[in-house]
C-alpha positions, -999 to 999 in steps of 0.1 A, spaced: -107 242 69 -128 225 42 -115 207 11 -139 200 -18 -142 187 -54 -154 211 -81 -173 200 -112 -193 221 -137 -193 237 -170 -176 269 -182 -176 290 -214 -153 318 -224 -147 339 -255 -114 336 -274 -104 365 -296 -79 359 -324 -74 380 -355 -107 399 -350 -125 366 -348 -146 356 -318 -148 319 -308 -165 304 -278 -146 278 -258 -171 256 -239 -158 230 -215 -166 207 -186 -146 216 -155 -130 194 -128 -111 208 -99 -102 209 -62 -108 237 -37 -102 247 -2 -122 272 19 -127 285 55 -90 291 62 -94 316 91 -70 338 110 -90 361 132 -112 383 111 -94 373 79 -105 342 59 -91 327 27 -100 301 1 -89 290 -34 -93 264 -61 -76 249 -92 -95 237 -122 -88 216 -153 -108 224 -184 -114 191 -203 -127 208 -234 -92 215 -247 -91 178 -258 -116 187 -286 -98 218 -298 -72 214 -325 -52 245 -316 -53 240 -278 -28 218 -259 -41 223 -223 -64 246 -203 -65 254 -166 -81 278 -141 -73 289 -106 -87 314 -81 -81 329 -47 -107 345 -24 -102 365 8 -125 384 31 -117 407 60 -144 416 85 -144 454 92 -175 456 114 -200 435 134 -238 442 136 -254 414 157 -251 382 136 -241 401 105 -205 409 95 -196 438 72 -166 426 51 -142 436 24 -138 409 -3 -110 404 -28 -109 378 -55 -83 369 -80 -91 345 -109 -68 332 -136 -75 312 -168 -46 298 -187 -50 284 -222 -19 267 -237 -24 271 -275 -2 258 -303 9 293 -312 14 306 -276 -3 311 -242 -35 330 -235 -35 341 -199 -66 360 -185 -65 375 -150 -94 391 -132 -94 409 -99 -126 418 -80 -128 439 -49 -161 444 -31 -178 454 1 -206 431 15 -222 413 43 -219 377 56 -238 358 82 -220 352 115 -238 320 125 
């Protein structure tokens, strides 16, 4: 199991009353990866979007994500795996909450070394 700090930059579009605004923000967070149980592995993170401080109509902004993979086949040092990811962005606005959830499911390979 590995714990790590996350730092970076994010940008997202905010749609309100047929108007598009870009929300750009530095990101700070914590993550965990390589939680394994047999052929199943997990990871996740939580992020804080600092850019909300400079927005008049935004009280707070956060993000979180969860990743998992399940190995369905082995070919030498290569694993064929099914991946599932869930991502959430939560913007606390003065007139409500903007919650954005994304789900990704994929099939891919990973190195087994």
